[in-house]
C-alpha positions as CSV (number, residue, x, y, z in Angstrom):
1,M,4.6,110.1,135.4
2,A,4.8,109.6,131.6
3,S,5.3,113.2,130.9
4,R,8.0,113.5,133.8
5,K,9.9,110.3,132.1
6,C,9.2,112.0,128.8
7,C,10.7,115.5,129.9
8,G,13.5,113.9,132.0
9,V,15.3,112.2,129.2
10,P,16.4,115.2,126.9
11,T,17.2,117.1,130.2
12,F,19.6,114.3,131.3
13,L,20.9,114.4,127.9
14,A,21.6,118.1,127.8
15,T,23.1,117.8,131.3
16,L,25.5,115.1,130.2
17,S,26.6,116.7,126.9
18,I,27.3,119.9,129.0
19,L,29.5,117.8,131.6
20,L,31.3,116.0,128.4
21,F,31.9,119.3,127.0
22,I,33.3,120.9,130.0
23,M,35.6,117.7,130.6
24,L,36.9,118.2,127.0
25,V,37.8,121.7,127.5
26,V,39.6,120.6,130.9
27,C,41.4,117.9,129.0
28,V,42.6,120.3,125.9
29,T,43.8,122.8,128.5
30,V,45.6,120.3,130.7
31,I,47.2,119.0,127.5
32,V,48.2,122.7,126.6
33,L,49.6,123.4,129.7
34,I,52.1,120.2,129.6
35,V,52.8,120.8,126.0
36,N,54.0,124.7,126.9
37,S,55.5,123.5,130.0
38,K,57.5,120.8,128.5
39,T,58.5,123.3,125.6
40,Q,59.5,126.1,128.2
41,A,61.5,123.5,129.8
42,D,63.1,122.4,126.4
43,L,63.8,126.1,125.6
44,Q,65.3,127.0,129.3
45,P,68.2,124.9,130.7
46,Q,68.1,123.5,134.0
47,N,69.6,125.4,136.9
48,P,73.0,124.0,137.3
49,S,74.6,123.2,140.7
50,Y,77.7,125.3,139.9
51,L,79.5,127.6,137.3
52,I,82.9,125.8,136.9
53,G,86.0,127.0,135.2
54,V,89.5,124.8,134.9
55,G,92.6,126.4,133.3
56,R,96.0,125.2,133.0
57,A,99.5,127.2,132.6
58,D,103.0,126.6,132.1
59,C,105.3,128.0,135.3
60,T,108.5,126.6,134.3
61,G,111.4,128.8,135.1
62,P,114.8,128.9,133.6
63,P,116.4,125.5,133.9
64,A,119.8,126.2,134.8
65,E,121.9,126.9,137.6
66,I,119.2,128.2,140.1
67,P,119.0,125.4,143.1
68,L,116.1,123.3,143.2
69,M,113.8,123.5,145.9
70,G,113.1,120.6,148.2
71,Y,116.4,118.5,149.4
72,A,118.1,121.9,150.5
73,N,121.0,120.3,148.7
74,P,123.4,123.4,147.7
75,Q,125.2,121.3,144.7
76,Q,121.5,120.7,143.2
77,K,121.1,123.2,140.6
78,A,119.0,122.8,137.8
79,A,120.8,121.9,134.4
80,G,117.8,120.8,132.1
81,I,114.2,119.8,131.9
82,H,112.7,116.5,132.6
83,T,109.4,117.6,132.4
84,R,107.8,120.9,132.5
85,L,106.0,122.6,135.3
86,Y,102.1,123.4,135.3
87,S,99.7,125.3,137.4
88,R,96.2,124.0,137.1
89,A,93.3,126.1,138.8
90,F,89.5,125.0,139.4
91,I,87.1,127.9,139.9
92,I,83.7,126.8,141.3
93,D,80.8,129.5,141.6
94,D,77.3,128.6,143.1
95,G,75.9,132.2,142.2
96,N,76.5,133.6,145.5
97,R,80.1,132.6,146.4
98,T,83.1,131.5,144.5
99,V,86.3,129.4,145.4
100,V,89.5,128.8,143.5
101,F,91.8,125.8,144.0
102,V,95.0,125.9,142.4
103,T,97.5,122.7,142.5
104,A,101.0,124.0,141.1
105,D,104.1,121.6,140.2
106,I,106.0,123.1,142.8
107,G,107.9,122.0,146.3
108,M,105.3,124.3,148.2
109,V,103.6,127.7,148.2
110,S,105.7,130.3,149.9
111,Q,104.5,133.4,151.4
112,R,105.8,135.7,149.2
113,L,104.7,133.8,146.1
114,R,100.9,133.7,147.5
115,L,101.1,137.7,148.1
116,E,102.3,138.3,144.9
117,V,99.6,136.0,143.4
118,L,97.0,137.9,145.5
119,R,98.2,141.4,144.4
120,A,97.9,140.4,140.8
121,L,94.5,138.9,141.0
122,K,93.5,142.1,142.8
123,E,94.7,144.4,140.0
124,K,93.0,142.2,137.6
125,Y,89.7,141.3,139.5
126,G,89.1,143.7,142.0
127,N,87.7,141.8,145.0
128,L,86.5,138.5,143.4
129,Y,89.3,136.7,144.2
130,R,90.9,137.4,147.6
131,Q,93.1,135.5,150.6
132,D,89.8,134.1,151.9
133,N,88.3,132.1,148.7
134,V,91.8,131.3,146.8
135,V,93.9,128.2,147.8
136,L,97.2,127.8,146.1
137,S,98.5,124.2,147.0
138,G,102.1,122.6,145.8
139,T,102.1,119.2,144.8
140,H,105.6,119.1,146.8
141,T,107.7,118.1,144.0
142,H,111.4,118.7,145.2
143,C,112.7,119.4,141.7
144,G,111.2,122.5,140.9
145,L,113.1,125.9,141.1
146,A,113.9,127.5,144.7
147,G,114.3,131.3,144.9
148,Y,110.4,132.4,145.8
149,F,111.0,133.0,149.6
150,Q,111.2,135.9,151.5
151,Y,112.4,134.6,154.8
152,T,116.1,134.3,155.5
153,L,116.5,130.5,156.2
154,F,114.5,129.8,152.6
155,M,116.7,132.4,150.7
156,I,120.1,130.8,152.4
157,T,119.2,127.7,150.9
158,S,117.8,129.2,147.4
159,N,120.7,131.6,146.7
160,G,118.4,134.3,147.7
161,Y,115.2,136.0,146.2
162,I,115.5,135.4,142.5
163,K,112.8,137.3,140.4
164,S,113.6,135.1,137.1
165,S,112.4,132.3,139.4
166,I,109.4,133.7,141.0
167,Q,107.9,135.8,138.2
168,P,107.4,132.5,136.0
169,L,105.4,131.0,139.0
170,V,103.3,134.1,139.5
171,N,102.7,134.3,135.9
172,G,101.8,130.9,135.3
173,I,99.6,130.7,138.5
174,V,97.6,133.8,137.5
175,K,97.3,132.8,133.9
176,S,95.7,129.2,134.9
177,I,93.4,131.4,136.8
178,D,92.5,133.7,134.0
179,I,91.6,130.8,131.6
180,A,89.5,128.9,134.5
181,H,87.8,132.4,135.1
182,S,87.3,133.1,131.1
183,N,85.8,129.7,130.4
184,K,83.3,129.2,133.5
185,R,80.2,127.2,132.2
186,P,77.5,125.8,134.1
187,G,78.2,122.1,135.2
188,R,78.2,119.4,137.9
189,I,80.6,118.0,140.4
190,Y,80.8,114.3,141.4
191,R,82.9,112.4,144.4
192,N,84.4,109.4,144.8
193,K,87.2,107.9,146.8
194,G,89.1,104.6,147.1
195,E,92.3,103.2,148.7
196,L,95.7,103.0,146.9
197,D,97.7,100.5,149.1
198,D,100.9,99.8,147.0
199,S,102.5,103.3,146.4
200,S,103.3,104.8,149.9
201,I,105.2,103.6,152.9
202,N,105.6,105.4,156.3
203,R,109.2,106.8,156.6
204,S,109.2,107.5,160.2
205,P,107.2,104.5,161.7
206,H,108.9,104.7,165.2
207,S,107.4,108.4,165.7
208,Y,104.2,107.0,164.3
209,L,104.2,104.1,167.0
210,N,104.3,106.6,169.7
211,N,100.7,107.8,169.3
212,P,98.3,106.1,171.5
213,E,97.4,102.4,170.8
214,D,93.8,102.8,170.9
215,E,94.1,105.6,168.4
216,R,96.5,103.5,165.9
217,N,94.1,100.6,166.5
218,R,91.4,102.5,164.5
219,Y,93.4,102.4,161.5
220,K,94.4,99.7,159.1
221,W,97.5,101.3,158.2
222,N,100.3,103.8,159.1
223,T,99.9,106.0,156.3
224,D,96.4,107.2,154.6
225,K,95.8,105.2,151.6
226,Q,92.7,107.1,150.5
227,V,92.5,108.9,147.5
228,L,89.7,111.4,146.9
229,V,88.6,112.6,143.5
230,L,86.3,115.4,142.5
231,K,84.8,115.1,138.9
232,F,84.1,117.9,137.0
233,T,81.3,118.0,133.9
234,D,79.4,120.1,131.8
235,L,75.7,119.7,131.8
236,D,75.8,117.3,128.9
237,G,77.9,114.8,131.2
238,D,81.3,115.5,129.3
239,G,84.1,115.7,131.6
240,I,86.1,119.1,131.9
241,G,88.5,118.2,134.8
242,M,89.2,116.6,137.8
243,I,91.2,116.9,141.3
244,S,92.8,114.0,143.1
245,W,94.3,114.2,146.5
246,F,96.6,111.5,147.8
247,A,99.4,111.5,150.7
248,V,102.9,110.7,149.5
249,H,106.0,112.9,149.0
250,A,106.8,113.6,145.4
251,V,110.5,112.6,145.9
252,S,110.6,109.7,143.6
253,M,113.2,111.9,141.7
254,N,116.1,111.8,144.4
255,Y,118.6,114.7,145.5
256,T,121.0,113.3,142.6
257,N,118.6,114.8,139.7
258,R,119.6,118.1,138.0
259,M,116.5,118.5,135.9
260,V,113.4,120.3,136.6
261,S,110.6,117.7,136.9
262,S,107.2,117.3,138.1
263,D,108.0,113.9,139.7
264,N,105.3,111.2,140.5
265,M,102.3,113.7,140.9
266,G,103.1,115.5,137.6
267,Y,103.3,112.4,135.8
268,A,99.9,111.2,136.9
269,S,98.7,114.4,135.4
270,Y,100.3,114.1,132.4
271,L,98.7,110.7,131.7
272,L,95.3,111.6,132.5
273,E,95.5,114.9,130.6
274,K,96.8,112.6,127.4
275,D,93.9,110.4,128.0
276,K,91.4,113.2,128.0
277,N,93.1,115.4,125.5
278,H,93.6,112.9,122.8
279,G,96.3,113.8,120.3
280,A,97.2,117.0,122.0
281,L,100.8,117.8,123.0
282,P,101.7,118.2,126.8
283,G,100.5,121.6,128.3
284,Q,97.7,121.7,125.4
285,G,93.8,120.3,125.5
286,S,90.8,121.6,127.4
287,F,90.6,118.9,130.1
288,V,92.8,119.6,133.4
289,A,93.7,116.8,135.6
290,G,95.2,118.3,139.0
291,F,97.0,115.8,141.5
292,S,97.2,117.5,144.9
293,S,99.4,116.7,147.7
294,S,97.8,115.9,151.5
295,N,99.1,115.1,154.7
296,L,102.3,113.8,153.5
297,G,104.5,114.6,156.2
298,D,105.9,111.1,157.1
299,V,105.0,109.4,153.8
300,T,107.4,108.3,151.1
301,P,107.0,106.8,147.7
302,N,110.4,104.8,147.9
303,T,108.6,101.4,148.9
304,R,111.6,99.5,149.3
305,G,112.5,101.3,152.3
306,P,115.6,102.5,153.6
307,H,118.9,100.6,153.1
308,C,122.8,101.2,153.7
309,V,124.2,102.0,150.2
310,N,127.5,100.8,151.1
311,S,126.2,97.4,152.7
312,G,122.8,96.8,151.5
313,L,121.7,95.9,154.7
314,P,118.7,97.7,156.6
315,C,119.5,100.9,158.3
316,D,119.3,101.2,162.0
317,Y,115.4,101.5,162.9
318,L,115.5,104.0,165.3
319,N,117.9,106.6,164.1
320,S,118.0,105.8,160.0
321,S,121.8,105.7,160.1
322,C,124.3,103.3,159.0
323,P,127.2,101.8,160.9
324,V,129.9,103.3,158.6
325,G,128.8,106.5,156.6
326,G,125.9,107.6,159.3
327,T,122.7,108.9,157.6
328,K,124.4,110.1,154.4
329,E,124.6,106.2,153.4
330,C,121.0,105.5,154.5
331,K,118.6,105.7,151.6
332,A,115.2,104.8,150.7
333,F,114.8,103.5,147.0
334,G,112.2,101.8,144.9
335,P,109.9,100.6,143.6
336,G,112.0,101.1,140.3
337,E,115.4,100.3,138.9
338,D,116.2,104.0,138.9
339,M,114.5,107.2,139.9
340,F,113.0,107.5,136.7
341,D,111.6,104.1,136.7
342,S,110.4,104.8,140.2
343,T,108.6,108.0,139.1
344,K,107.0,106.3,136.5
345,I,105.8,103.3,138.5
346,I,104.2,105.6,141.5
347,G,103.0,108.1,139.2
348,H,101.0,105.4,137.2
349,S,99.5,104.0,140.1
350,I,98.1,107.1,141.2
351,Y,97.0,107.8,137.7
352,M,95.1,104.6,137.4
353,K,93.3,105.1,140.6
354,A,92.4,108.2,139.9
355,K,91.0,107.5,136.6
356,E,89.1,104.3,138.0
357,L,87.6,106.7,140.4
358,Y,86.8,109.4,138.0
359,A,85.2,106.8,135.9
360,N,82.9,105.5,138.5
361,A,82.3,109.0,140.4
362,V,78.3,109.1,140.3
363,E,77.8,110.6,143.7
364,E,77.0,114.6,142.8
365,V,78.2,117.4,145.0
366,T,75.6,119.8,145.8
367,G,75.2,122.7,148.0
368,P,76.5,126.1,148.9
369,I,79.9,127.0,148.8
370,H,81.8,128.7,151.8
371,A,85.2,130.1,152.5
372,A,86.7,130.8,155.9
373,H,90.1,132.5,156.5
374,Q,92.3,133.9,159.2
375,W,95.9,135.2,159.5
376,V,97.4,133.7,162.7
377,N,100.2,134.7,164.8
378,M,101.5,131.0,165.1
379,T,104.3,132.1,167.7
380,D,101.7,133.3,170.5
381,V,98.8,130.7,170.2
382,T,97.4,129.4,173.7
383,V,94.8,126.9,173.9
384,Q,92.7,125.7,176.7
385,I,93.2,121.8,177.0
386,N,91.3,121.2,180.5
387,E,89.5,123.2,183.4
388,T,93.2,123.7,184.8
389,H,95.7,123.8,182.0
390,T,96.8,125.8,179.1
391,V,99.2,125.1,176.2
392,S,100.9,127.6,173.9
393,T,102.9,127.8,170.7
394,C,106.7,128.7,170.6
395,K,108.8,131.3,168.7
396,P,110.2,129.3,165.6
397,A,113.1,126.8,166.1
398,L,114.8,123.7,164.2
399,G,116.0,120.7,165.9
400,H,119.3,118.8,165.5
401,S,117.8,116.0,163.7
402,F,116.6,118.7,161.2
403,A,120.0,118.7,160.1
404,A,120.0,114.6,159.8
405,G,117.5,114.8,156.7
406,T,115.3,111.9,156.0
407,T,115.6,108.5,154.3
408,D,114.6,110.2,151.0
409,G,117.9,112.7,151.4
410,G,120.2,112.7,154.2
411,G,122.3,115.3,155.7
412,D,125.7,115.5,154.8
413,L,127.1,116.2,158.5
414,N,127.1,113.9,161.4
415,F,123.7,114.4,162.7
416,T,121.1,111.6,163.4
417,Q,117.4,111.4,163.5
418,G,115.9,111.2,167.0
419,A,118.2,113.3,168.6
420,V,116.7,114.6,172.2
421,E,120.4,115.9,173.1
422,G,122.5,118.7,171.7
423,D,125.7,118.1,170.6
424,P,128.6,120.5,172.4
425,F,130.6,120.8,169.0
426,W,127.7,122.0,166.6
427,D,126.1,124.2,169.5
428,G,129.3,125.7,170.1
429,I,129.7,126.5,166.4
430,R,126.0,127.8,166.6
431,D,126.6,130.2,169.7
432,A,129.6,131.9,168.3
433,L,128.0,132.6,164.7
434,L,124.4,132.8,165.6
435,G,124.0,133.2,169.3
436,P,122.3,130.8,171.7
437,P,118.8,130.1,172.1
438,S,117.3,132.0,175.0
439,N,115.9,129.7,177.9
440,Q,112.4,130.5,177.3
441,T,112.6,129.0,173.6
442,K,114.6,125.9,174.9
443,E,111.8,125.3,177.5
444,C,109.2,126.1,175.0
445,H,110.6,123.4,172.9
446,H,111.6,120.7,174.9
447,P,112.6,118.0,174.5
448,K,113.7,119.5,171.1
449,P,117.5,120.3,171.3
450,I,117.6,123.5,169.2
451,L,120.0,123.8,166.5
452,F,118.5,126.9,165.1
453,S,116.4,129.6,167.2
454,T,115.2,131.1,163.8
455,G,112.3,132.7,165.8
456,E,114.9,135.1,167.6
457,M,116.9,135.7,164.4
458,N,115.9,138.5,162.4
459,W,118.8,139.8,160.1
460,P,118.5,140.7,157.2
461,L,115.0,139.6,157.6
462,P,113.2,137.1,159.8
463,W,114.5,133.7,159.2
464,H,110.9,132.1,159.8
465,P,107.3,133.3,159.4
466,Q,105.4,134.4,162.5
467,I,102.2,135.4,160.5
468,V,100.5,132.0,159.0
469,D,97.3,131.4,156.9
470,V,94.7,129.1,158.3
471,Q,91.6,128.6,155.7
472,I,88.9,126.1,155.2
473,V,86.7,126.1,151.7
474,T,83.6,123.9,151.5
475,I,81.9,122.8,148.3
476,G,78.7,121.4,149.0
477,S,79.5,118.5,151.2
478,V,83.2,118.4,150.6
479,A,85.6,120.5,152.8
480,V,89.2,121.3,151.7
481,I,91.3,122.4,154.5
482,A,94.3,124.5,153.3
483,V,97.3,123.4,155.7
484,P,100.5,125.8,155.6
485,G,102.9,122.6,155.8
486,E,103.6,118.9,156.0
487,M,101.3,117.2,158.4
488,T,102.2,113.5,159.4
489,T,99.5,111.0,158.5
490,M,98.2,111.0,162.4
491,S,98.1,114.8,162.3
492,G,95.8,115.1,159.3
493,R,93.4,112.4,160.8
494,R,93.3,114.3,164.1
495,L,92.6,117.3,161.9
496,R,89.9,115.8,159.7
497,K,88.1,114.4,162.2
498,A,88.0,117.7,164.1
499,V,86.8,119.8,161.3
500,K,84.3,116.9,160.5
501,E,82.7,117.1,163.7
502,E,82.4,121.0,163.6
503,L,80.8,120.8,160.5
504,E,78.5,118.3,161.2
505,S,77.7,119.6,164.6
506,E,74.9,122.3,163.3
507,N,73.2,119.7,161.3
508,T,73.8,122.2,158.0
509,F,76.5,119.4,156.7
510,K,75.8,115.9,156.5
511,D,78.1,112.8,155.3
512,T,81.0,115.6,154.9
513,E,84.2,114.5,153.1
514,V,87.2,116.4,154.6
515,V,90.3,116.6,152.7
516,I,93.8,118.1,153.5
517,A,95.5,120.2,150.9
518,G,99.0,120.1,151.8
519,L,101.8,122.8,151.1
520,S,99.1,125.4,150.8
521,N,99.4,129.5,150.9
522,I,102.7,129.7,153.1
523,Y,105.2,127.2,154.3
524,T,106.2,126.1,157.7
525,H,108.0,123.1,157.6
526,Y,106.3,120.1,159.6
527,I,103.1,119.5,161.8
528,T,103.4,116.1,163.9
529,T,101.3,115.1,166.7
530,Y,102.6,115.9,170.4
531,E,103.5,112.2,170.8
532,E,105.5,112.1,167.5
533,Y,107.3,115.1,168.5
534,Q,108.8,113.5,171.8
535,V,110.6,111.3,169.5
536,Q,112.3,113.9,167.5
537,R,112.9,112.3,164.3
538,Y,113.3,114.9,161.3
539,E,109.5,115.6,161.4
540,G,109.6,116.6,164.9
541,A,112.7,118.4,164.8
542,S,111.1,120.3,161.8
543,T,107.9,121.4,163.7
544,I,109.0,125.0,164.1
545,Y,105.9,126.3,166.5
546,G,106.8,123.6,169.5
547,P,105.4,120.6,170.7
548,H,101.7,122.1,170.9
549,T,101.7,123.0,167.0
550,L,99.0,120.7,166.3
551,T,96.8,121.7,169.2
552,A,96.9,125.1,167.9
553,Y,95.8,124.2,164.5
554,L,93.1,122.2,165.7
555,H,91.9,124.9,167.7
556,K,92.0,127.6,164.7
557,Y,90.7,125.2,162.1
558,R,87.8,124.1,164.7
559,S,87.1,127.8,164.8
560,L,86.5,128.2,161.1
561,A,84.8,125.2,160.5
562,R,82.1,126.2,163.3
563,A,81.7,129.7,161.8
564,I,81.1,127.9,158.4
565,A,78.7,125.6,160.0
566,Q,76.9,128.4,161.8
567,D,77.1,130.6,158.6
568,R,79.1,133.2,160.8
569,V,82.1,133.5,158.5
570,S,81.7,137.4,158.3
571,E,82.5,137.7,162.0
572,L,85.8,136.0,161.9
573,P,88.6,138.5,162.5
574,A,91.0,138.7,159.7
575,G,94.0,138.5,162.0
576,P,97.5,140.2,161.8
577,E,98.5,140.9,158.3
578,P,101.8,139.3,156.8
579,P,104.5,141.2,155.7
580,F,105.5,142.1,152.1
581,F,109.2,142.8,152.3
582,T,110.5,145.4,149.9
583,K,114.0,145.6,151.5
584,N,117.0,143.6,152.3
585,L,115.8,140.7,150.0
586,F,119.2,139.6,148.7
587,N,120.1,137.6,145.6
588,L,123.4,135.4,145.6
589,M,123.0,134.7,141.9
590,A,125.5,136.1,139.8
591,A,124.3,137.2,136.0
592,A,124.6,134.5,133.6
593,A,128.1,134.8,131.9
594,V,128.5,135.5,128.0
595,D,128.3,132.3,126.1
596,K,131.3,131.1,123.8
597,K,131.5,128.4,121.4
598,P,134.3,126.2,120.1
599,D,136.0,127.6,117.1
600,N,134.8,127.2,113.5
601,S,131.4,126.6,115.0
602,S,127.7,128.2,115.3
603,F,125.4,127.9,118.4
604,G,123.0,125.1,117.3
605,D,125.7,122.9,115.5
606,V,125.4,119.2,116.4
607,L,128.6,117.9,118.3
608,E,127.3,114.5,118.2
609,Q,125.1,113.3,115.9
610,V,121.9,110.9,115.7
611,Y,122.4,107.3,114.2
612,P,120.4,106.4,110.8
613,V,118.0,103.9,112.2
614,Y,116.3,103.3,115.5
615,R,113.9,100.8,117.0
616,Q,110.8,101.7,119.4
617,G,112.6,101.0,122.9
618,D,115.7,102.7,121.7
619,V,117.1,106.0,123.2
620,V,118.1,108.9,120.4
621,S,120.8,111.1,121.6
622,V,122.1,114.3,120.1
623,T,124.4,117.0,121.3
624,F,124.2,120.6,120.3
625,V,126.6,123.8,120.9
626,A,124.4,125.4,123.4
627,G,123.8,128.9,125.2
628,N,122.9,129.0,128.9
629,P,119.2,128.5,128.9
630,R,118.9,131.7,131.5
631,H,119.6,133.9,128.6
632,S,116.1,132.4,127.1
633,G,114.3,134.6,129.6
634,D,110.7,133.7,130.1
635,I,110.4,130.0,128.9
636,R,106.6,129.4,129.7
637,D,104.8,128.0,126.4
638,T,107.9,127.5,124.7
639,T,110.1,124.7,124.3
640,F,114.1,123.8,124.0
641,V,113.3,120.7,122.4
642,T,110.8,119.2,119.3
643,V,111.0,115.4,118.3
644,E,109.2,116.0,114.5
645,V,108.2,113.1,112.3
646,Y,107.7,113.8,108.4
647,D,104.5,113.5,107.1
648,N,104.6,112.7,103.3
649,R,101.1,113.7,102.6
650,T,101.7,117.1,103.3
651,E,105.4,117.3,103.0
652,T,106.0,119.0,106.4
653,W,107.1,118.2,109.6
654,E,104.7,117.5,112.7
655,V,106.0,118.0,116.2
656,V,105.1,115.1,118.3
657,Y,107.3,115.4,121.5
658,T,108.4,118.6,123.2
659,D,110.6,119.2,126.4
660,A,107.3,118.6,128.4
661,S,106.7,115.3,127.3
662,W,107.6,112.4,129.5
663,E,109.7,110.7,126.4
664,T,112.3,113.7,126.1
665,R,115.2,114.6,128.6
666,F,117.1,118.0,128.0
667,H,120.6,118.1,129.6
668,W,122.3,121.2,129.7
669,L,126.0,121.0,130.5
670,K,128.2,123.8,131.3
671,G,131.7,123.6,130.2
672,S,134.9,125.2,130.6
673,N,135.7,128.5,129.1
674,Q,132.2,129.6,129.3
675,Q,131.1,127.0,126.9
676,S,128.3,124.8,127.1
677,N,126.3,121.7,125.6
678,A,122.9,120.5,124.9
679,T,122.4,116.9,124.8
680,I,118.7,115.8,124.2
681,E,117.5,112.4,124.5
682,W,114.3,110.9,123.1
683,H,113.1,107.5,124.6
684,I,111.4,106.0,121.9
685,P,108.0,104.5,123.2
686,P,106.6,101.0,121.7
687,T,103.6,103.3,120.2
688,A,105.8,105.1,118.0
689,A,105.0,105.5,114.5
690,H,107.4,103.9,111.7
691,G,108.9,107.0,109.8
692,T,111.3,109.7,109.2
693,Y,112.1,112.0,112.3
694,R,114.5,114.6,113.4
695,I,115.0,116.3,116.7
696,Q,115.6,120.2,116.9
697,H,117.0,122.2,119.6
698,F,116.2,126.0,120.5
699,G,117.8,128.4,122.6
700,H,119.4,131.8,123.1
701,Y,123.0,132.9,123.6
702,K,124.5,136.2,125.2
703,Q,127.3,138.3,123.7
704,M,129.0,141.6,124.4
705,K,128.9,144.3,121.8
706,G,130.8,147.2,123.3
707,L,129.5,147.4,126.9
708,R,125.8,146.2,125.8
709,P,124.7,142.7,126.5
710,I,123.1,141.1,123.2
711,I,120.6,138.1,123.1
712,T,120.4,136.3,120.1
713,K,118.1,133.3,119.3
714,Y,119.5,130.0,117.6
715,Q,118.2,126.9,116.5
716,G,119.8,123.4,115.5
717,S,118.6,120.1,114.2
718,S,120.1,116.9,114.1
719,D,120.3,114.6,110.7
720,V,117.1,112.9,109.6
721,F,116.7,109.3,111.2
722,R,114.3,106.5,110.7
723,V,112.4,104.6,113.5
724,T,111.3,100.9,112.4
725,D,110.8,97.5,113.9
726,S,114.3,96.2,112.3
727,F,117.5,97.6,111.0
728,Y,117.2,95.5,108.6
729,Y,114.7,97.0,105.8
């Protein structure tokens, strides 16, 4: 026993030592592995959700004589710049698929504009950016240049197809995509949404009330108040961009305005980019803030509602007309004292809500990217609505109420909204000039009384499109529906619901946020519900494919969403390609005349000089001898105006405002005898620094040397003036 005890102790100690040694080796090994793995993790960045690129580019065209697009007012031709127009591009790449979303400060994207952009992208990038993964959306400002359409109706109201108008748009959109493409980097996306309830009202509440009561009872408002924000950051969490969607017409600047302007949505972008690109001039800086349109068809920012201008009394509720003056006297205004004030108030409200949502966005968007697209002949879509009935779309046609306009800008003739019967006088003129609509078209569009049967008019080119884009892109749990027109509030709600149901039916999508990007890819006027169509206010009369237009779109977008949910997009047929017309495009714009000037003067000379001293809140005004801005050619990334402050330290002039700034206004006045003036206003903000300032004007004039036109630059400068707190200093 003793010997076994004696011999067992050293054996036990030896075994224990071996175990301790093994444990030590294991611990050291684990520590080394942990350190190595942490080092490797530090050396190799985490795989980001996406590669993200943002870009912004000027797309302003010549701000003179070209009609503005939106109100169809032939007298509303460009005569200066309120704010410049920009295209803002966002590229998201998940490693397998890429999508591009562009929101541009224009009335709407036309088919011609989209086709020209796609051709330019194909030439640069091959098949990387295509019709299925590129969405082009317009903010719906009614104060951008027209002239970029290829269908006859739009060309008539735009003075034709104007190359000097469409080229800045094509080049600006492509450049914004180029910039986004070149600065793609790893980043993350966050989403957030909220409500903005003081910046919009329904301008056709009578039509909205014709929707089923149980459907209306699901919603608090008769317009969509939702603001959706996507926040883009790099991997360090620093913001690089944002997209916001909100449903409201960009018509705070009314039909009397003559200056190119980005309106309320553009002002929201201006403010947020000014916040994020501290100290940069407008259009400069790396942060890009896109404010995009949505289902705004019956939504106006003129929140004081329609009143008769000549009496101050409310307009007739049903047809928006006045006892004296008809629809022309019925106008909606507000919330400001004038259109500039209203633009500022609405734009600032949209900006503040988006800024709040951006700052508090913490819900990360993850998951793969999808893009589904088809071309559809919208004149020939049949949908089975139950076991026994089908409905079909129609050849395009516009109703009598189309000519009445809206409370945001009424027509000049004696048409009224809500017309469900024709007018023998106007129908007779139509029949004599254009021919009557066929019985088939009249029956298909019932109860719309047809004013123009545009689907049966093809000279010199078709008056309205047949082939239309339908498209959905998804970024993780966010689905963007690109809609080729102006959907009303309830139409948009039905479409969002239908797409959400399809996406979530296969359990591949959960908690999907569905948003409508309006005025996208091609313009086809309005899209009302079947019930709203029966009332035939302006929106219903402008639903060109008939009463079942929305039903057809619901069918087509459901099909796209189902293909995405089932990952069978590749099986979708592309559909019939749209035309790209090369003949019979007409231009009614004459070449700009040569410029003349008063005797004993030069271009750029001051006609009305500034005062020596101003205070914050004052308006500085100076008038120059000017040339026609059309002679300045492609004015992107340039300026007609600078406000400059003198820096005593460097003894140099520093540019603090340009014609892209909200605080400046560039008015061009075409006078008699081919002479013209440029009046520049600077509305001095309360934050303007005390100091010495000057205003400069830049332009070009045309003269004939023999038979050759010669374009010459000129420059003018105001006297020096001071900005101070008091006139007594």
